MIDOSE-1310 file (N, C-alpha, C; in nm, 2 decimals, decimal comma, always signed):
residues 272
xxxx	+0,08/-0,12/+0,00/+0,00/+0,00/+0,00/+0,09/+0,13/+0,00; +0,21/+0,11/+0,05/+0,30/+0,23/+0,05/+0,36/+0,26/-0,08; +0,34/+0,17/-0,18/+0,41/+0,19/-0,31/+0,39/+0,32/-0,37; +0,27/+0,38/-0,38/+0,25/+0,51/-0,44/+0,34/+0,62/-0,38
xxxx	+0,37/+0,61/-0,25/+0,46/+0,71/-0,19/+0,60/+0,71/-0,24; +0,64/+0,60/-0,31/+0,77/+0,59/-0,35/+0,80/+0,65/-0,49; +0,70/+0,71/-0,55/+0,71/+0,77/-0,68/+0,80/+0,89/-0,67; +0,90/+0,89/-0,76/+0,99/+1,01/-0,77/+1,00/+1,05/-0,91
xxxx	+1,06/+1,16/-0,93/+1,08/+1,22/-1,07/+1,19/+1,16/-1,14; +1,27/+1,07/-1,08/+1,38/+1,01/-1,15/+1,34/+0,92/-1,26; +1,42/+0,90/-1,36/+1,38/+0,82/-1,48/+1,37/+0,68/-1,46; +1,43/+0,62/-1,36/+1,43/+0,47/-1,34/+1,32/+0,42/-1,25
xxxx	+1,24/+0,51/-1,19/+1,13/+0,47/-1,10/+1,00/+0,53/-1,15; +0,91/+0,44/-1,19/+0,78/+0,48/-1,24/+0,67/+0,39/-1,17; +0,58/+0,45/-1,11/+0,47/+0,37/-1,05/+0,34/+0,40/-1,12; +0,31/+0,53/-1,15/+0,19/+0,57/-1,22/+0,22/+0,63/-1,35
xxxx	+0,17/+0,57/-1,46/+0,20/+0,61/-1,59/+0,12/+0,73/-1,63; +0,15/+0,79/-1,75/+0,08/+0,91/-1,79/-0,06/+0,88/-1,82; -0,10/+0,75/-1,85/-0,24/+0,72/-1,88/-0,30/+0,66/-1,75; -0,24/+0,67/-1,64/-0,30/+0,63/-1,51/-0,28/+0,48/-1,48
xxxx	-0,22/+0,40/-1,58/-0,19/+0,26/-1,56/-0,07/+0,24/-1,48; -0,06/+0,12/-1,42/+0,06/+0,08/-1,35/+0,17/+0,05/-1,44; +0,29/+0,10/-1,41/+0,41/+0,07/-1,49/+0,50/+0,00/-1,39; +0,59/-0,09/-1,45/+0,68/-0,17/-1,36/+0,77/-0,08/-1,28
xxxx	+0,80/-0,12/-1,16/+0,90/-0,06/-1,07/+1,03/-0,11/-1,11; +1,12/-0,02/-1,16/+1,25/-0,07/-1,21/+1,37/+0,00/-1,14; +1,48/-0,08/-1,14/+1,60/-0,02/-1,08/+1,62/-0,05/-0,94; +1,75/-0,05/-0,90/+1,78/-0,08/-0,76/+1,72/+0,03/-0,66
xxxx	+1,71/+0,15/-0,71/+1,65/+0,25/-0,62/+1,51/+0,22/-0,57; +1,43/+0,16/-0,66/+1,29/+0,12/-0,63/+1,30/+0,01/-0,52; +1,38/-0,09/-0,55/+1,40/-0,20/-0,45/+1,44/-0,14/-0,31; +1,53/-0,05/-0,31/+1,58/+0,00/-0,19/+1,47/+0,08/-0,11
xxxx	+1,39/+0,16/-0,19/+1,29/+0,23/-0,13/+1,18/+0,14/-0,07; +1,14/+0,04/-0,14/+1,04/-0,05/-0,09/+1,09/-0,12/+0,04; +1,22/-0,16/+0,04/+1,27/-0,23/+0,15/+1,28/-0,14/+0,27; +1,32/-0,01/+0,25/+1,33/+0,08/+0,36/+1,19/+0,11/+0,42
xxxx	+1,09/+0,14/+0,34/+0,96/+0,17/+0,38/+0,90/+0,05/+0,47; +0,92/-0,07/+0,42/+0,87/-0,18/+0,49/+0,94/-0,21/+0,62; +1,08/-0,19/+0,62/+1,16/-0,21/+0,74/+1,14/-0,11/+0,84; +1,10/+0,01/+0,80/+1,09/+0,12/+0,90/+0,98/+0,10/+1,00
xxxx	+0,88/+0,01/+0,97/+0,77/-0,01/+1,06/+0,78/-0,14/+1,14; +0,89/-0,21/+1,12/+0,90/-0,34/+1,18/+0,92/-0,33/+1,33; +0,96/-0,22/+1,38/+0,98/-0,20/+1,53/+0,85/-0,21/+1,60; +0,74/-0,18/+1,53/+0,61/-0,18/+1,59/+0,56/-0,32/+1,62
xxxx	+0,62/-0,42/+1,55/+0,58/-0,56/+1,57/+0,62/-0,61/+1,71; +0,74/-0,56/+1,76/+0,80/-0,62/+1,87/+0,74/-0,58/+2,01; +0,81/-0,48/+2,07/+0,79/-0,44/+2,21/+0,65/-0,43/+2,26; +0,58/-0,32/+2,22/+0,45/-0,30/+2,28/+0,35/-0,41/+2,26
xxxx	+0,35/-0,47/+2,14/+0,25/-0,57/+2,12/+0,28/-0,70/+2,20; +0,41/-0,74/+2,20/+0,45/-0,86/+2,27/+0,42/-0,84/+2,42; +0,46/-0,72/+2,47/+0,44/-0,69/+2,61/+0,29/-0,70/+2,65; +0,20/-0,64/+2,57/+0,06/-0,64/+2,61/+0,00/-0,78/+2,60
xxxx	+0,05/-0,86/+2,50/-0,01/-1,00/+2,49/+0,04/-1,08/+2,61; +0,16/-1,07/+2,64/+0,21/-1,15/+2,76/+0,15/-1,10/+2,89; +0,11/-0,98/+2,89/+0,05/-0,92/+3,01/-0,10/-0,94/+3,01; -0,16/-1,02/+2,92/-0,30/-1,04/+2,91/-0,38/-0,91/+2,88
xxxx	-0,32/-0,82/+2,81/-0,39/-0,69/+2,78/-0,44/-0,70/+2,64; -0,50/-0,81/+2,60/-0,55/-0,83/+2,46/-0,66/-0,73/+2,43; -0,75/-0,70/+2,53/-0,86/-0,61/+2,50/-0,81/-0,47/+2,46; -0,70/-0,43/+2,52/-0,64/-0,30/+2,48/-0,60/-0,30/+2,34
xxxx	-0,53/-0,41/+2,30/-0,49/-0,42/+2,16/-0,61/-0,42/+2,06; -0,72/-0,49/+2,11/-0,84/-0,49/+2,03/-0,90/-0,36/+2,01; -0,91/-0,28/+2,11/-0,96/-0,14/+2,10/-0,88/-0,05/+2,02; -0,75/-0,06/+2,03/-0,66/+0,02/+1,95/-0,67/-0,02/+1,80
xxxx	-0,68/-0,15/+1,78/-0,70/-0,19/+1,64/-0,83/-0,15/+1,58; -0,94/-0,16/+1,66/-1,07/-0,11/+1,62/-1,07/+0,04/+1,59; -1,01/+0,11/+1,67/-1,00/+0,26/+1,65/-0,91/+0,29/+1,53; -0,81/+0,21/+1,50/-0,73/+0,23/+1,38/-0,81/+0,20/+1,26
xxxx	-0,89/+0,10/+1,26/-0,97/+0,06/+1,15/-1,07/+0,17/+1,12; -1,14/+0,22/+1,22/-1,23/+0,33/+1,19/-1,16/+0,46/+1,14; -1,04/+0,49/+1,20/-0,96/+0,60/+1,15/-0,92/+0,58/+1,01; -0,88/+0,46/+0,97/-0,83/+0,44/+0,83/-0,94/+0,45/+0,73
xxxx	-1,06/+0,40/+0,77/-1,18/+0,42/+0,68/-1,21/+0,57/+0,66; -1,21/+0,64/+0,77/-1,23/+0,79/+0,76/-1,13/+0,86/+0,67; -1,00/+0,83/+0,70/-0,89/+0,89/+0,63/-0,89/+0,85/+0,48; -0,92/+0,73/+0,45/-0,93/+0,69/+0,31/-1,04/+0,76/+0,23
xxxx	-1,16/+0,77/+0,30/-1,27/+0,85/+0,24/-1,22/+1,00/+0,22; -1,16/+1,05/+0,32/-1,12/+1,19/+0,31/-1,01/+1,22/+0,20; -0,91/+1,13/+0,20/-0,80/+1,15/+0,10/-0,84/+1,12/-0,04; -0,92/+1,01/-0,06/-0,96/+0,96/-0,19/-1,07/+1,04/-0,25
xxxx	-1,18/+1,06/-0,18/-1,30/+1,12/-0,24/-1,31/+1,27/-0,22; -1,26/+1,32/-0,11/-1,26/+1,46/-0,08/-1,14/+1,53/-0,15; -1,02/+1,49/-0,12/-0,90/+1,55/-0,17/-0,86/+1,50/-0,31; -0,92/+1,38/-0,35/-0,89/+1,33/-0,48/-0,75/+1,28/-0,50
xxxx	-0,69/+1,22/-0,40/-0,55/+1,18/-0,41/-0,53/+1,04/-0,46; -0,64/+0,97/-0,47/-0,63/+0,83/-0,53/-0,55/+0,73/-0,45; -0,47/+0,65/-0,51/-0,40/+0,55/-0,44/-0,29/+0,61/-0,35; -0,24/+0,72/-0,38/-0,15/+0,79/-0,29/-0,22/+0,83/-0,16
xxxx	-0,34/+0,87/-0,16/-0,41/+0,90/-0,04/-0,44/+0,77/+0,04; -0,46/+0,66/-0,02/-0,48/+0,53/+0,05/-0,35/+0,49/+0,12; -0,24/+0,51/+0,05/-0,11/+0,48/+0,11/-0,08/+0,57/+0,23; -0,11/+0,70/+0,22/-0,08/+0,79/+0,33/-0,17/+0,75/+0,45
xxxx	-0,30/+0,72/+0,42/-0,39/+0,68/+0,53/-0,34/+0,56/+0,60; -0,28/+0,46/+0,52/-0,23/+0,34/+0,58/-0,11/+0,36/+0,67; -0,02/+0,45/+0,62/+0,10/+0,48/+0,71/+0,06/+0,56/+0,83; -0,03/+0,65/+0,82/-0,08/+0,73/+0,94/-0,14/+0,63/+1,04
xxxx	-0,22/+0,54/+0,99/-0,28/+0,45/+1,08/-0,18/+0,36/+1,15; -0,08/+0,31/+1,08/+0,02/+0,22/+1,14/+0,10/+0,30/+1,25; +0,14/+0,42/+1,22/+0,21/+0,50/+1,32/+0,12/+0,53/+1,43; +0,00/+0,56/+1,41/-0,09/+0,59/+1,52/-0,11/+0,47/+1,61
xxxx	-0,12/+0,35/+1,56/-0,12/+0,23/+1,64/+0,00/+0,21/+1,73; +0,12/+0,24/+1,66/+0,24/+0,22/+1,74/+0,25/+0,32/+1,85; +0,21/+0,45/+1,82/+0,22/+0,55/+1,93/+0,12/+0,52/+2,04; +0,00/+0,48/+2,00/-0,10/+0,45/+2,10/-0,06/+0,33/+2,20
xxxx	+0,01/+0,23/+2,14/+0,06/+0,12/+2,22/+0,17/+0,17/+2,31; +0,26/+0,25/+2,26/+0,37/+0,30/+2,35/+0,31/+0,39/+2,46; +0,22/+0,47/+2,43/+0,16/+0,56/+2,53/+0,09/+0,48/+2,64; +0,02/+0,37/+2,60/-0,05/+0,29/+2,70/+0,05/+0,22/+2,79
xxxx	+0,16/+0,16/+2,73/+0,26/+0,09/+2,81/+0,33/+0,19/+2,91; +0,36/+0,31/+2,87/+0,43/+0,41/+2,95/+0,33/+0,46/+3,06; +0,21/+0,49/+3,02/+0,12/+0,56/+3,11/+0,04/+0,48/+3,20; +0,00/+0,35/+3,16/-0,09/+0,27/+3,24/-0,03/+0,14/+3,29
xxxx	+0,09/+0,11/+3,25/+0,15/-0,02/+3,29/+0,26/+0,02/+3,39; +0,22/+0,07/+3,51/+0,32/+0,12/+3,60/+0,41/+0,01/+3,66; +0,35/-0,11/+3,68/+0,42/-0,22/+3,73/+0,52/-0,28/+3,63; +0,49/-0,27/+3,50/+0,57/-0,33/+3,40/+0,67/-0,23/+3,34
xxxx	+0,64/-0,10/+3,36/+0,73/+0,00/+3,30/+0,78/+0,09/+3,42; +0,91/+0,08/+3,44/+0,98/+0,15/+3,54/+1,06/+0,27/+3,49; +1,04/+0,30/+3,36/+1,12/+0,40/+3,30/+1,25/+0,35/+3,24; +1,32/+0,44/+3,18/+1,45/+0,40/+3,12/+1,56/+0,38/+3,22
xxxx	+1,63/+0,28/+3,20/+1,74/+0,24/+3,30/+1,86/+0,18/+3,23; +1,97/+0,20/+3,29/+2,09/+0,14/+3,23/+2,09/-0,01/+3,24; +2,01/-0,06/+3,33/+2,00/-0,21/+3,34/+1,95/-0,28/+3,22; +1,88/-0,20/+3,13/+1,83/-0,26/+3,01/+1,95/-0,30/+2,91
xxxx	+2,07/-0,25/+2,94/+2,18/-0,28/+2,85/+2,27/-0,39/+2,90; +2,23/-0,45/+3,01/+2,30/-0,57/+3,06/+2,28/-0,69/+2,97; +2,39/-0,75/+2,94/+2,39/-0,87/+2,85/+2,32/-0,83/+2,71; +2,35/-0,71/+2,67/+2,29/-0,66/+2,55/+2,33/-0,73/+2,42
xxxx	+2,45/-0,79/+2,42/+2,50/-0,86/+2,31/+2,42/-0,98/+2,28; +2,38/-1,06/+2,38/+2,30/-1,17/+2,36/+2,16/-1,13/+2,30; +2,11/-1,03/+2,35/+1,98/-0,98/+2,29/+1,99/-0,93/+2,15; +2,11/-0,87/+2,12/+2,13/-0,82/+1,98/+2,14/-0,93/+1,89
xxxx	+2,21/-1,04/+1,92/+2,22/-1,15/+1,83/+2,09/-1,22/+1,81; +2,01/-1,23/+1,91/+1,87/-1,29/+1,89/+1,78/-1,20/+1,81; +1,79/-1,07/+1,84/+1,70/-0,98/+1,77/+1,75/-0,97/+1,62; +1,88/-0,97/+1,59/+1,92/-0,97/+1,46/+1,87/-1,08/+1,37
xxxx	+1,88/-1,20/+1,43/+1,83/-1,32/+1,36/+1,68/-1,31/+1,34; +1,61/-1,27/+1,44/+1,46/-1,26/+1,42/+1,43/-1,15/+1,31; +1,51/-1,04/+1,32/+1,48/-0,93/+1,22/+1,50/-0,98/+1,08; +1,61/-1,06/+1,06/+1,64/-1,11/+0,92/+1,52/-1,19/+0,87
xxxx	+1,47/-1,28/+0,96/+1,36/-1,37/+0,92/+1,23/-1,29/+0,88; +1,20/-1,19/+0,97/+1,08/-1,10/+0,94/+1,10/-1,02/+0,81; +1,22/-0,97/+0,80/+1,25/-0,89/+0,68/+1,24/-0,97/+0,55; +1,29/-1,09/+0,55/+1,28/-1,18/+0,43/+1,14/-1,21/+0,41
xxxx	+1,06/-1,24/+0,51/+0,92/-1,27/+0,50/+0,84/-1,16/+0,43; +0,87/-1,04/+0,46/+0,80/-0,92/+0,41/+0,86/-0,89/+0,27; +0,99/-0,89/+0,26/+1,05/-0,84/+0,14/+1,02/-0,93/+0,02; +1,01/-1,06/+0,04/+0,99/-1,15/-0,07/+0,85/-1,13/-0,13
xxxx	+0,75/-1,09/-0,05/+0,62/-1,05/-0,11/+0,64/-0,92/-0,20; +0,71/-0,83/-0,15/+0,73/-0,70/-0,23/+0,81/-0,73/-0,35; +0,91/-0,82/-0,34/+0,99/-0,86/-0,46/+0,90/-0,93/-0,57; +0,81/-1,01/-0,52/+0,72/-1,08/-0,62/+0,64/-0,97/-0,70
xxxx	+0,59/-0,87/-0,63/+0,51/-0,77/-0,70/+0,60/-0,69/-0,80; +0,72/-0,66/-0,76/+0,81/-0,59/-0,85/+0,84/-0,67/-0,97; +0,87/-0,80/-0,95/+0,91/-0,88/-1,06/+0,78/-0,90/-1,15; +0,67/-0,91/-1,09/+0,55/-0,93/-1,17/+0,52/-0,81/-1,26
xxxx	+0,56/-0,69/-1,21/+0,55/-0,57/-1,29/+0,62/-0,57/-1,42; +0,72/-0,66/-1,44/+0,80/-0,66/-1,56/+0,74/-0,76/-1,66; +0,62/-0,82/-1,64/+0,56/-0,91/-1,73/+0,50/-0,82/-1,85; +0,46/-0,89/-1,95/+0,41/-0,82/-2,07/+0,28/-0,74/-2,03
xxxx	+0,18/-0,80/-1,98/+0,06/-0,73/-1,94/+0,07/-0,70/-1,79; +0,15/-0,60/-1,75/+0,18/-0,58/-1,61/+0,06/-0,53/-1,53; -0,03/-0,46/-1,59/-0,15/-0,41/-1,52/-0,23/-0,53/-1,47; -0,27/-0,62/-1,56/-0,35/-0,74/-1,52/-0,27/-0,83/-1,42
xxxx	-0,14/-0,85/-1,45/-0,06/-0,94/-1,37/-0,04/-0,89/-1,23; -0,01/-0,76/-1,21/+0,01/-0,70/-1,08/-0,13/-0,69/-1,01; -0,23/-0,66/-1,08/-0,37/-0,64/-1,02/-0,42/-0,78/-0,97; -0,41/-0,88/-1,05/-0,46/-1,01/-1,01/-0,37/-1,07/-0,89
xxxx	-0,24/-1,05/-0,90/-0,16/-1,10/-0,79/-0,19/-1,02/-0,66; -0,21/-0,89/-0,67/-0,24/-0,81/-0,55/-0,38/-0,85/-0,49; -0,47/-0,89/-0,57/-0,60/-0,94/-0,52/-0,58/-1,07/-0,44; -0,51/-1,16/-0,50/-0,48/-1,29/-0,43/-0,40/-1,27/-0,30
xxxx	-0,31/-1,18/-0,30/-0,23/-1,15/-0,18/-0,31/-1,09/-0,08; -0,41/-1,00/-0,12/-0,50/-0,94/-0,02/-0,59/-1,04/+0,05; -0,64/-1,13/-0,03/-0,73/-1,23/+0,02/-0,65/-1,32/+0,12; -0,53/-1,36/+0,08/-0,44/-1,44/+0,16/-0,41/-1,37/+0,29
xxxx	-0,39/-1,24/+0,29/-0,35/-1,16/+0,41/-0,47/-1,16/+0,51; -0,59/-1,16/+0,45/-0,71/-1,17/+0,54/-0,71/-1,30/+0,62; -0,68/-1,41/+0,56/-0,67/-1,54/+0,63/-0,55/-1,54/+0,72; -0,44/-1,48/+0,68/-0,32/-1,48/+0,76/-0,34/-1,41/+0,90
xxxx	-0,43/-1,31/+0,90/-0,45/-1,24/+1,02/-0,52/-1,33/+1,13; -0,60/-1,42/+1,08/-0,67/-1,51/+1,17/-0,56/-1,60/+1,24; -0,47/-1,65/+1,16/-0,37/-1,75/+1,21/-0,26/-1,68/+1,28; -0,23/-1,56/+1,26/-0,14/-1,48/+1,34/-0,19/-1,47/+1,48
xxxx	-0,33/-1,46/+1,49/-0,39/-1,46/+1,63/-0,37/-1,59/+1,69; -0,38/-1,70/+1,62/-0,36/-1,83/+1,67/-0,21/-1,85/+1,72; -0,12/-1,79/+1,64/+0,02/-1,79/+1,67/+0,04/-1,72/+1,81; -0,02/-1,61/+1,83/+0,00/-1,54/+1,95/-0,06/-1,61/+2,07
xxxx	-0,17/-1,67/+2,05/-0,24/-1,75/+2,16/-0,16/-1,87/+2,20; -0,11/-1,95/+2,10/-0,04/-2,07/+2,13/+0,10/-2,04/+2,19; +0,16/-1,93/+2,14/+0,29/-1,89/+2,20/+0,28/-1,86/+2,35; +0,18/-1,79/+2,39/+0,15/-1,76/+2,53/+0,12/-1,88/+2,61
xxxx	+0,03/-1,97/+2,55/-0,01/-2,09/+2,62/+0,11/-2,18/+2,64; +0,19/-2,20/+2,54/+0,31/-2,29/+2,55/+0,41/-2,23/+2,65; +0,43/-2,10/+2,65/+0,52/-2,04/+2,75/+0,47/-2,06/+2,89; +0,34/-2,04/+2,91/+0,29/-2,06/+3,04/+0,30/-2,20/+3,09
xxxx	+0,27/-2,30/+3,00/+0,27/-2,44/+3,04/+0,42/-2,48/+3,07; +0,51/-2,44/+2,99/+0,65/-2,47/+3,01/+0,70/-2,40/+3,14; +0,65/-2,28/+3,16/+0,69/-2,21/+3,29/+0,65/-2,28/+3,41; +0,53/-2,35/+3,40/+0,48/-2,42/+3,52/+0,53/-2,56/+3,52
xxxx	+0,61/-2,60/+3,43/+0,67/-2,74/+3,43/+0,58/-2,84/+3,38; +0,49/-2,81/+3,28/+0,40/-2,90/+3,22/+0,43/-2,92/+3,07; +0,54/-2,98/+3,03/+0,57/-3,00/+2,89/+0,47/-3,07/+2,81; +0,41/-3,17/+2,87/+0,31/-3,26/+2,79/+0,19/-3,17/+2,76
xxxx	+0,15/-3,09/+2,86/+0,03/-3,00/+2,83/+0,07/-2,90/+2,72; +0,19/-2,85/+2,72/+0,23/-2,76/+2,61/+0,23/-2,83/+2,47; +0,27/-2,95/+2,47/+0,27/-3,03/+2,34/+0,13/-3,05/+2,30; +0,04/-3,09/+2,39/-0,10/-3,11/+2,36/-0,17/-2,98/+2,31
xxxx	-0,13/-2,87/+2,37/-0,19/-2,74/+2,32/-0,15/-2,72/+2,17; -0,03/-2,75/+2,14/+0,02/-2,73/+2,00/-0,06/-2,82/+1,91; -0,08/-2,94/+1,95/-0,15/-3,04/+1,86/-0,29/-2,99/+1,84; -0,36/-2,94/+1,94/-0,50/-2,90/+1,93/-0,51/-2,78/+1,84
xxxx	-0,42/-2,68/+1,86/-0,42/-2,56/+1,78/-0,39/-2,59/+1,63; -0,29/-2,68/+1,61/-0,25/-2,72/+1,48/-0,37/-2,78/+1,40; -0,44/-2,87/+1,47/-0,55/-2,94/+1,41/-0,66/-2,84/+1,38; -0,69/-2,75/+1,47/-0,80/-2,65/+1,44/-0,76/-2,56/+1,32
xxxx	-0,63/-2,52/+1,32/-0,58/-2,43/+1,21/-0,59/-2,51/+1,08; -0,56/-2,64/+1,08/-0,56/-2,71/+0,95/-0,70/-2,72/+0,90; -0,80/-2,75/+0,99/-0,94/-2,76/+0,95/-0,99/-2,62/+0,89; -0,95/-2,51/+0,95/-0,99/-2,38/+0,90/-0,92/-2,35/+0,77
xxxx	-0,79/-2,40/+0,75/-0,73/-2,38/+0,63/-0,79/-2,45/+0,51; -0,84/-2,58/+0,54/-0,91/-2,65/+0,44/-1,04/-2,59/+0,41; -1,11/-2,53/+0,51/-1,23/-2,46/+0,48/-1,21/-2,34/+0,39; -1,11/-2,26/+0,42/-1,08/-2,14/+0,34/-1,04/-2,18/+0,20
xxxx	-0,97/-2,29/+0,19/-0,93/-2,33/+0,05/-1,05/-2,37/-0,03; -1,14/-2,44/+0,03/-1,26/-2,49/-0,04/-1,34/-2,37/-0,08; -1,36/-2,27/+0,01/-1,43/-2,15/-0,02/-1,37/-2,07/-0,14; -1,24/-2,06/-0,14/-1,17/-1,99/-0,25/-1,19/-2,07/-0,39
xxxx	-1,18/-2,20/-0,38/-1,19/-2,28/-0,50/-1,34/-2,28/-0,55; -1,43/-2,28/-0,46/-1,57/-2,28/-0,50/-1,62/-2,15/-0,56; -1,56/-2,04/-0,52/-1,59/-1,91/-0,56/-1,49/-1,85/-0,65; -1,41/-1,93/-0,72/-1,29/-1,88/-0,79/-1,33/-1,78/-0,90
xxxx	-1,45/-1,79/-0,95/-1,49/-1,70/-1,06/-1,57/-1,58/-1,01; -1,58/-1,57/-0,88/-1,67/-1,47/-0,83/-1,61/-1,38/-0,72; -1,52/-1,43/-0,64/-1,48/-1,36/-0,52/-1,40/-1,23/-0,56; -1,34/-1,23/-0,68/-1,26/-1,11/-0,72/-1,35/-0,99/-0,75
xxxx	-1,49/-1,01/-0,76/-1,58/-0,90/-0,78/-1,57/-0,80/-0,67; -1,53/-0,84/-0,55/-1,52/-0,75/-0,44/-1,42/-0,64/-0,47; -1,32/-0,67/-0,55/-1,21/-0,58/-0,57/-1,21/-0,51/-0,71; -1,27/-0,57/-0,81/-1,27/-0,51/-0,94/-1,39/-0,56/-1,03
xxxx	-1,43/-0,47/-1,12/-1,54/-0,51/-1,21/-1,48/-0,54/-1,35; -1,35/-0,55/-1,36/-1,29/-0,59/-1,49/-1,30/-0,74/-1,51; -1,36/-0,78/-1,62/-1,37/-0,92/-1,65/-1,23/-0,98/-1,68; -1,14/-0,91/-1,74/-1,01/-0,96/-1,77/-0,94/-0,99/-1,64
xxxx	-0,95/-0,90/-1,54/-0,88/-0,91/-1,41/-0,95/-1,03/-1,34; -1,08/-1,04/-1,35/-1,14/-1,15/-1,28/-1,10/-1,29/-1,33; -1,08/-1,30/-1,46/-1,04/-1,42/-1,52/-0,89/-1,46/-1,48; -0,81/-1,35/-1,47/-0,67/-1,37/-1,42/-0,67/-1,42/-1,28
xxxx	-0,76/-1,36/-1,20/-0,76/-1,41/-1,06/-0,81/-1,55/-1,05; -0,91/-1,59/-1,13/-0,96/-1,73/-1,14/-0,85/-1,82/-1,17; -0,76/-1,79/-1,26/-0,65/-1,87/-1,30/-0,55/-1,89/-1,18; -0,54/-1,79/-1,10/-0,45/-1,80/-0,98/-0,51/-1,86/-0,86
xxxx	-0,64/-1,89/-0,86/-0,71/-1,93/-0,74/-0,66/-2,07/-0,69; -0,62/-2,16/-0,78/-0,56/-2,28/-0,74/-0,44/-2,27/-0,65; -0,35/-2,18/-0,70/-0,23/-2,16/-0,61/-0,27/-2,08/-0,49; -0,37/-1,99/-0,50/-0,41/-1,92/-0,38/-0,47/-2,02/-0,27
xxxx	-0,55/-2,11/-0,32/-0,60/-2,21/-0,22/-0,50/-2,29/-0,15; -0,40/-2,34/-0,23/-0,29/-2,41/-0,17/-0,21/-2,32/-0,07; -0,19/-2,20/-0,11/-0,11/-2,11/-0,02/-0,19/-2,08/+0,11; -0,32/-2,07/+0,10/-0,40/-2,05/+0,22/-0,40/-2,17/+0,31
xxxx	-0,39/-2,29/+0,25/-0,39/-2,41/+0,33/-0,25/-2,42/+0,40; -0,14/-2,39/+0,33/-0,01/-2,39/+0,40/+0,00/-2,28/+0,50; -0,05/-2,17/+0,47/-0,04/-2,06/+0,57/-0,13/-2,07/+0,69; -0,22/-2,17/+0,69/-0,30/-2,20/+0,81/-0,22/-2,26/+0,92
xxxx	-0,12/-2,34/+0,88/-0,04/-2,42/+0,98/+0,09/-2,35/+1,01; +0,14/-2,28/+0,91/+0,27/-2,22/+0,92/+0,29/-2,13/+1,04; +0,20/-2,03/+1,07/+0,21/-1,94/+1,18/+0,21/-2,02/+1,31; +0,14/-2,13/+1,32/+0,13/-2,21/+1,45/+0,26/-2,28/+1,48
xxxx	+0,32/-2,34/+1,37/+0,44/-2,42/+1,40/+0,57/-2,34/+1,39; +0,56/-2,22/+1,35/+0,68/-2,13/+1,34/+0,73/-2,10/+1,47; +0,64/-2,09/+1,57/+0,69/-2,06/+1,71/+0,74/-1,92/+1,73; +0,69/-1,82/+1,65/+0,74/-1,68/+1,66/+0,72/-1,63/+1,80
């Protein structure tokens, strides 16, 4: 969604053509900008969210997310229909919402979690090298996970019919991301459950929890795959009224269904 913000006047980067169509993103500068924009927000994934989940403050996260959703809808309407900024306005609204969520979580931790937040202290830098090594490995995995999706879009933009190719791929990735949100929640739940069981010295209960969650995720993944395959010629109507685009999405629905099935169990067994 941030891609429209990367448009520059340089000759090797083009996102919006003169006729309003999508043109391929070319050159190392485009890759670098995409990677920087995506990496700049990764800090939000860690501290405040993990702290609140482990502290059973899930309701706070839910209210912040709900407020962000309402704000993003309002901002999208304002930027797109009132100001007429098009996809650039959508990207700006998306970034504002993300930073708003990050700031809200930080403010909550600092202002309302007095027992968990004692302020800045030099004690935080003890054994910092061990933490840096672990964080660096985790950051590489997360960056690769996000970057490869962006790379696929960039490479797809170099196909002959780039408008249809990028559009159909983006629709499939959007649908897949909806499903992924469900199983990321499962990932957070099972991570906390396993940590608690292991902390209490119940390894068998922790293993049983993983089995149950994995089985539930697999069933839901099969259900999502069946729904996608059964509606392969129709679900893209939500995103576009172009028959050419709908046919392209229908051709990708088989791969989309398999991807959704695999992504149903991947977050659970990844142990993030």
